[in-house]
C-alpha positions in Angstrom: -37.4 -33.9 -44.2 -39.0 -30.9 -46.5 -42.7 -30.5 -46.2 -44.0 -29.8 -49.7 -46.7 -27.0 -49.4 -49.2 -26.3 -51.9 -49.2 -22.7 -53.3 -52.7 -21.1 -53.2 -52.1 -18.0 -55.1 -53.2 -18.7 -58.7 -56.6 -20.2 -57.3 -57.0 -16.9 -55.0 -55.9 -14.7 -58.4 -58.9 -16.5 -60.3 -61.3 -16.2 -57.6 -60.4 -12.4 -57.3 -60.6 -11.8 -61.2 -64.0 -13.5 -61.0 -65.1 -11.2 -58.3 -64.0 -8.5 -60.1 -65.6 -9.3 -63.5 -69.0 -9.8 -61.4 -68.8 -6.5 -59.8 -67.9 -4.8 -63.3 -64.8 -3.2 -61.7 -62.6 -4.6 -64.5 -64.6 -3.0 -67.3 -64.3 0.2 -69.0 -67.1 3.0 -69.4 -68.1 1.8 -73.0 -68.3 -2.0 -72.2 -71.9 -3.1 -72.1 -71.2 -4.5 -68.7 -71.0 -1.4 -67.0 -72.3 1.0 -69.5 -76.4 1.3 -69.4 -76.5 2.9 -72.7 -74.1 0.6 -74.4 -77.2 -0.9 -76.2 -78.3 2.1 -77.7 -76.2 2.6 -80.5 -77.7 2.2 -84.2 -81.6 2.9 -82.4 -81.6 6.3 -83.0 -83.9 7.8 -85.7 -84.0 11.0 -87.6 -86.7 13.7 -86.1 -88.2 15.1 -89.4 -87.3 12.9 -92.3 -87.5 13.8 -95.9 -86.6 17.4 -97.4 -86.0 19.7 -94.5 -82.9 20.8 -93.0 -82.7 21.2 -89.3 -80.0 22.8 -87.3 -81.2 22.9 -83.7 -84.5 22.0 -81.6 -86.0 22.4 -78.2 -88.9 20.0 -76.5 -92.0 22.2 -75.6 -92.3 21.9 -71.6 -95.4 19.8 -72.5 -93.2 17.4 -74.4 -95.9 17.0 -76.9 -94.1 19.4 -79.5 -90.8 21.0 -80.8 -89.5 24.2 -82.2 -86.9 24.1 -84.5 -84.2 26.3 -86.6 -84.5 25.0 -90.5 -85.5 25.5 -93.9 -86.6 23.4 -96.9 -84.0 21.5 -98.4 -82.5 23.5 -101.6 -83.6 27.2 -100.3 -80.9 29.3 -99.7 -79.4 30.0 -96.0 -81.6 33.2 -95.8 -84.6 31.3 -95.4 -83.6 29.7 -92.0 -86.3 30.3 -89.6 -88.1 28.8 -86.6 -91.0 26.2 -86.9 -93.6 24.6 -84.8 -93.9 20.8 -85.1 -96.7 18.7 -83.0 -94.6 15.3 -83.4 -97.5 14.1 -85.0 -96.0 12.4 -88.1 -99.2 12.9 -90.0 -98.9 16.8 -89.5 -96.7 19.4 -91.1 -94.3 21.8 -89.4 -95.7 25.6 -89.0 -93.8 28.4 -89.6 -93.6 30.8 -86.8 -91.0 33.3 -87.9 -90.4 34.3 -91.5 -89.2 38.1 -91.7 -87.5 39.0 -95.1 -83.9 39.5 -94.6 -83.6 37.9 -91.2 -82.5 34.3 -90.1 -83.5 32.8 -86.7 -81.9 30.0 -85.1 -81.2 28.3 -81.6 -84.6 28.3 -80.4 -85.5 27.7 -76.8 -88.9 27.3 -75.0 -89.7 29.4 -71.9 -90.2 26.8 -68.9 -93.9 28.0 -68.9 -94.1 27.2 -72.5 -95.5 30.8 -73.4 -92.4 32.1 -75.0 -89.7 31.2 -77.2 -86.3 32.8 -77.0 -83.9 32.9 -80.2 -80.9 34.2 -82.0 -81.9 36.6 -84.9 -79.4 37.7 -87.5 -79.7 40.1 -90.7 -78.5 38.0 -93.7 -76.5 39.7 -96.5 -73.1 40.4 -97.7 -72.1 43.3 -95.8 -70.1 42.7 -92.6 -72.7 44.4 -90.5 -75.2 41.7 -91.2 -73.2 39.2 -89.1 -74.3 41.1 -86.0 -77.2 39.0 -84.1 -79.4 39.5 -81.3 -81.8 37.7 -78.6 -85.4 38.1 -79.3 -88.1 36.5 -77.3 -91.6 35.6 -79.3 -94.9 35.0 -77.6 -96.5 31.8 -78.0 -99.0 31.5 -79.5 -99.7 35.0 -79.7 -96.8 35.9 -81.7 -95.4 39.2 -80.6 -91.8 39.7 -80.9 -89.3 41.5 -78.6 -85.5 42.4 -78.9 -83.9 41.9 -75.7 -80.2 42.6 -76.5 -78.4 44.5 -79.1 -74.7 43.7 -78.3 -73.6 42.7 -81.8 -72.9 39.1 -81.8 -75.4 37.8 -79.1 -76.4 34.3 -79.6 -77.3 30.8 -78.0 -79.8 31.8 -75.3 -80.7 29.2 -72.5 -83.5 30.2 -70.0 -83.3 30.3 -65.9 -85.4 27.7 -64.3 -87.7 30.6 -63.2 -88.1 32.4 -66.5 -87.1 35.5 -65.5 -83.5 35.6 -66.8 -81.8 34.5 -70.0 -78.0 33.5 -70.4 -76.5 33.9 -73.6 -72.9 34.0 -75.5 -71.8 37.6 -76.7 -69.3 37.3 -79.2 -66.1 39.7 -79.9 -65.1 38.6 -83.2 -64.9 34.8 -84.4 -62.1 33.7 -81.5 -63.7 35.4 -78.2 -66.9 35.1 -76.4 -68.4 35.8 -72.9 -71.2 35.0 -71.4 -74.0 37.5 -70.3 -77.3 37.4 -68.4 -80.1 39.5 -69.5 -83.0 40.5 -67.0 -86.4 40.1 -68.5 -88.0 42.6 -66.0 -85.4 45.5 -65.9 -84.0 44.6 -69.4 -80.4 44.8 -67.9 -77.7 42.9 -69.2 -74.6 42.0 -67.2 -71.4 39.7 -67.6 -71.2 36.5 -66.1 -67.7 35.4 -67.0 -65.1 35.3 -69.6 -62.1 37.0 -70.5 -60.2 38.3 -73.9 -58.4 35.0 -74.3 -62.0 32.7 -73.8 -64.4 31.7 -76.4 -67.5 30.4 -74.4 -70.4 29.3 -75.9 -73.3 26.8 -75.7 -74.8 27.6 -72.3 -77.2 25.5 -70.3 -78.9 26.7 -67.5 -79.8 23.7 -65.5 -82.6 22.8 -62.9 -79.6 22.8 -60.2 -79.4 26.8 -61.0 -75.9 25.8 -62.5 -74.8 27.3 -66.1 -72.9 24.9 -67.9 -71.1 26.1 -70.7 -68.3 25.3 -73.3 -64.9 26.9 -72.8 -62.1 27.3 -75.5 -59.0 29.0 -75.9 -58.0 29.7 -79.3 -54.2 30.3 -80.0 -52.2 31.3 -82.9 -51.1 28.4 -85.3 -48.4 28.4 -88.1 -49.4 26.0 -91.0 -47.8 25.3 -94.3 -49.8 25.7 -97.4 -48.0 25.2 -101.0 -44.4 25.9 -99.8 -45.4 28.9 -97.6 -46.4 29.6 -94.0 -49.2 31.5 -92.8 -50.6 31.9 -89.4 -54.1 31.0 -88.4 -56.0 30.7 -85.3 -56.7 27.1 -83.7 -59.8 26.9 -81.6 -58.1 24.2 -79.6 -60.0 21.5 -77.3 -63.1 22.5 -75.6 -64.0 21.6 -71.9 -67.1 22.0 -69.9 -67.4 24.1 -66.9 -70.3 25.0 -64.5 -70.7 28.6 -63.0 -73.5 29.4 -60.4 -74.9 33.0 -61.5 -75.8 33.9 -58.0 -72.3 33.4 -56.3 -70.0 33.3 -59.2 -68.4 30.2 -58.3 -66.9 28.3 -61.1 -65.9 24.8 -61.5 -64.5 22.5 -64.0 -66.9 19.5 -65.1 -65.2 17.7 -67.8 -61.5 18.8 -68.4 -59.6 16.4 -70.0 -57.3 15.6 -73.1 -60.2 15.4 -75.6 -62.6 17.9 -77.1 -65.9 18.2 -75.1 -68.6 20.7 -76.0 -72.5 21.0 -76.1 -73.5 20.5 -72.5 -77.1 19.7 -71.6 -78.4 19.0 -67.9 -81.3 16.3 -67.7 -84.4 17.7 -66.5 -83.9 15.9 -63.0 -80.4 17.4 -62.8 -78.6 14.3 -62.2 -76.8 13.7 -65.8 -75.3 15.7 -68.3 -75.3 14.7 -72.1 -72.1 16.2 -74.1 -70.6 15.7 -77.4 -66.9 14.5 -77.3 -64.0 13.5 -79.5 -63.2 10.6 -77.1 -64.4 8.2 -79.7 -63.4 9.9 -82.8 -65.3 7.7 -85.6 -64.7 7.9 -89.4 -68.0 6.2 -89.9 -71.1 8.3 -91.4 -70.2 12.0 -92.8 -66.6 12.2 -91.2 -65.8 15.7 -92.6 -68.5 17.0 -89.9 -69.5 14.2 -87.2 -66.4 14.1 -85.7 -68.0 13.7 -82.2 -69.9 11.3 -80.1 -72.8 11.4 -77.6 -71.9 10.7 -74.1 -73.7 11.1 -70.7 -72.1 12.1 -67.4 -73.4 10.7 -64.1 -73.0 13.9 -61.8 -73.4 11.7 -58.7 -70.8 8.9 -59.4 -68.7 11.2 -62.1 -68.9 7.8 -64.5 -68.9 8.8 -68.3 -70.9 6.7 -70.5 -70.7 6.4 -74.4 -74.5 6.6 -76.2 -73.5 6.8 -79.9 -71.3 8.3 -82.5 -71.6 10.1 -85.7 -72.6 13.4 -84.0 -71.5 17.0 -85.0 -69.0 18.8 -82.5 -70.4 22.0 -84.2 -73.9 23.2 -84.8 -76.9 22.6 -83.0 -76.8 21.7 -79.2 -78.1 18.8 -77.3 -81.7 18.7 -76.1 -83.5 16.5 -73.5 -87.2 15.8 -73.7 -88.7 16.9 -70.6 -89.3 13.7 -69.3 -85.6 12.7 -69.5 -86.4 9.8 -71.7 -84.9 11.1 -75.3 -82.0 13.0 -76.5 -82.0 15.2 -79.7 -78.8 15.9 -81.1 -77.4 17.5 -84.4 -75.6 15.5 -87.1 -74.8 15.2 -90.9 -75.1 11.5 -90.9 -77.8 11.9 -93.6 -75.9 14.2 -95.7 -78.0 17.3 -95.1 -78.2 18.9 -91.9 -80.6 17.1 -89.3 -81.3 16.3 -85.9 -81.6 12.8 -84.6 -83.4 11.4 -81.6 -82.3 8.6 -79.4 -84.3 7.2 -76.3 -82.7 7.2 -72.7 -83.6 4.2 -70.5 
């Protein structure tokens, strides 16, 4: 006699699936069930509306003001300088720099709030006018001091103790290394980089690691109007971190996507960055080809925040309390910085 047995496999599979769904393990990072930032997209607001072009900004350590690099809409690029704004909607920004023939960008507030580091560059038609240097400006006193003269020095970022600054030193448009200037001795030393690297957007985190974007430009053949020409392809960006005291270098985000503009949160637990992994066609697709992401450094999980973010231009900036992120975009046609609240 044959005994019929009841197969339990389908029921067990259903139970297992329900368990996995409840635990969130079946859902990708971009899904709202596992992504704590999924509900934020669309909630961001423009930092300063109206007729002001902004390329980058940084919060004061107090969180009660910002400095930004910008100009009034319609003005020539030679008018781009550093401005101060108290974050009061009723208050007008105050011009901090305004030397004729000089443009200022990439402002970064010192940890004690008493100095502002920036990139200064002569503006003109001569090739030498592309030269730039790292400067600091006392706040609110106003005295300025040039720190470097490497020719193409840009993108300063303060050490947590305020005694050193890391920056990118270019050698033409396709090569740059990371350098450190000591404010006490004025000495400049190379941190990392080779002749094949394009290293930029350094961020000196509270964990004393310097996060940066690494690119490896390579020659590329393109066809134009029936003829071929060789151009340089910047390639995809990857994000690395280096300890300036031990020179230990490690990959942080290296994959098939273009990842740039790292910014460590004030508590050192999260890394914000811009990536092509969600390449949206919405907004100003010509420039805003990236999306904003946050990586949890403890778990390694990467979470989507919002799209329509520029892979080029101003860096990402955290507010001192870690509750807001500022990013650069052309979504309002003009160059602007938008802010999104982070839970």
